[in-house]
Each structure stands twice: as C-alpha cells, then as structure tokens.
N, C-alpha and C positions, 0 to 999 in steps of 0.2 A: 492609595487614592482614597479620598473621602467618598462616602456613599452618594453625596451630591454630584460628584464627577461621574459616577457610574450611571446615575439616573438621567443624565443629560442626553437628549437625543441628538446624534450627530447630524450635521448639515446634509441635506439630501444629495447635493452635488458631490460631497466627499464620499458618501456611501456609494454612489454610482461609480465614482473613480476607483474605489477600493474593489468593488465587485468586478469591474472591467479588468483591472490589473490582475486580480486573482484568477479570473477566467483565462486571460492570455498566458499567464505564467503556467497554469495547470496544463494548458494545451501544448506549450513548448516542452515542458517536462515530460508529458506523455509521448510526444513525437520523438524526443531525444531518447527516451526509454525504449521506444520501438526500434529506433535505429541501432541501439546497443544490442537488442534482442536478435537482430538480423544475423549476428555472429553465432547464435546458439540454436539448438534444436527445439526450443520451446516457443509457443505462441504467447502473445500478451495475456490471454485469459489463464493459461497455464502458469505464467509468472505470478499473477494475482493469487491463484489458488495455492501455489507453493509458499508465497509470502504469508498467507493466512495460517497455513500449517506451521510455518517456522515460528510465527509470533504467538500462536494460541495453542499449539500442540495438536494431537490427534483429534479428528472430527469425523462425524458420520457424513454421508453424502448429503443428507437433509440439512445438517448444520452448515456445511460448506456452501450448499446451494443458496441458503438463506443469506449468508454473509456476502455472497457474490451477486445476489439478485438474479439467479439463473434458475431455470427449471431443473428438477432433479435428473431428468433424462439427459440434459445437456451436460450437467456436472458429471454424470456417470460416464459419458463419452470422453470427457476431459480426463477423468481419473484413469480410464482404460488406457488412453494414449500415454499418460505419465507413468503408469505401471509398466507398460511395454518398454518404455525407455529407462526403467529402473530408477525412477526418481521418487516414487512412492510405492507402498505396498498396502494391501487390505489386510487388516488383522481383526480377529474376533475379540470382542470385549471380554476379558477374563471373568467379569462379574455377571455378564449376560451374554451367553454364546450366540443369541439371536442378533445381537448388535454388531455391525461391522464398522470399524473405524479406519480412516485413511491415515497412514503413518508416513511421515517424511523420512526418506532414506538419506544416507550420507551424501550421495551424489546430488540429490535434490537440494540439500542444504548448501553444499559447496557451490552449486550453480547459482543459487539465489544470492549468496554472499558475494560472489564474484561480480554478478550483474549490479548489485547495489553498490559495490565498491566503485565500479566504473561510472555509475550515475553520480556518486558523490565526487569523484574526480572531475567530472564535467562541471558540476556545481561549484566546486572549489576554484576552477578556472574562471568562472564568471564572477564569483565573490571576491577574487583577488583585486578586482577593479574598485572595490569599495573600501573605506577605511575600516580598521578593526572595530572601532566604536559603532559604526553603522551596521556592521555584520552582527555584532553582539545585540544591538537594539532590535534589528530585524528578527533575530532568533527569539528574543524575549517576546516581541509583539506577536509573532506567529504562534509561539507556544501558548500565549494567553488567549489568542483567538481560537485555537484548537480546543483549549479547555472550555471556553464559553460555548462552543458549538457542541461539544460532547455532552454538556449538561442540559441541552435543550430537549 
C-alpha cells in the first residue's frame, strides 16, 4: 500500500461497524472458550495465566500480575490453586535465589494445548462456511490489525 492509503482516515460508520463486529466476535469467542473450559478443572483466569506462561516462559508473580492486570495477591491465589493441581511449580531463579518464578509443568502445557485445539476446531467449523480466499483475506487483515495495535 502507498503511504497515501495509510494516512487516509476511514469512514466513521465503517470504524463503528468494525469495532462492533470485533466486540461481538470477542464476546462469542470468550463465551465459547468458557464452555470448552467447563470440561476442565481450570477457571478462565487460570487458562489466561497458563497461556502467558506457555507463550512467554517462566515469570514472577509480579510479571504475571502485570500481564493479566490483576493484583499480586489475586495472582498468588491463582498460582496456589494451579500448583495444587500440578499445572505449575514455583522455582527459585538460579541467578538470584530471592526471585521466585512460576514454571509451567507438562500437565499445564498439555491442558492448554488441548483447550486451544478445541477452540481452533470450533473456529474451523465456523470458517468452513467462508471461501478459502475470504479466510485467507480475513487472516491477513486480522494479522495486520494486530500488528498496528501492538505498535501503538
């Protein structure tokens, strides 16, 4: 795209429609995700915490709290329950023994991958109603939108 196309301000009505669609889609995906989680022993916040650990590796309670926008005490309770269910373990940082990191265990990793696979199967069932070209264009547009939002 030329820089002229990038600087053009989209029509207000189009922006409103895009925002509304994204909000509705996010709500449906969240609800479907919760329905899938009903078959598991973890709560939605635990799922989010496990996802962060899977994608970004070991974190301190403070780092995880900040990523999840939760108070440290809330995150500590969350980690306590996940540790009890053998999904994570607290480990001392080898370079600084005062620092404790939350480490994702194999069972936590397996659980997250299974839930994500089920979410993807749900989405695949929805996307099958679109043409291959539309799905590819949607993926490209969503990827670009994500990149633009990350840079903000």
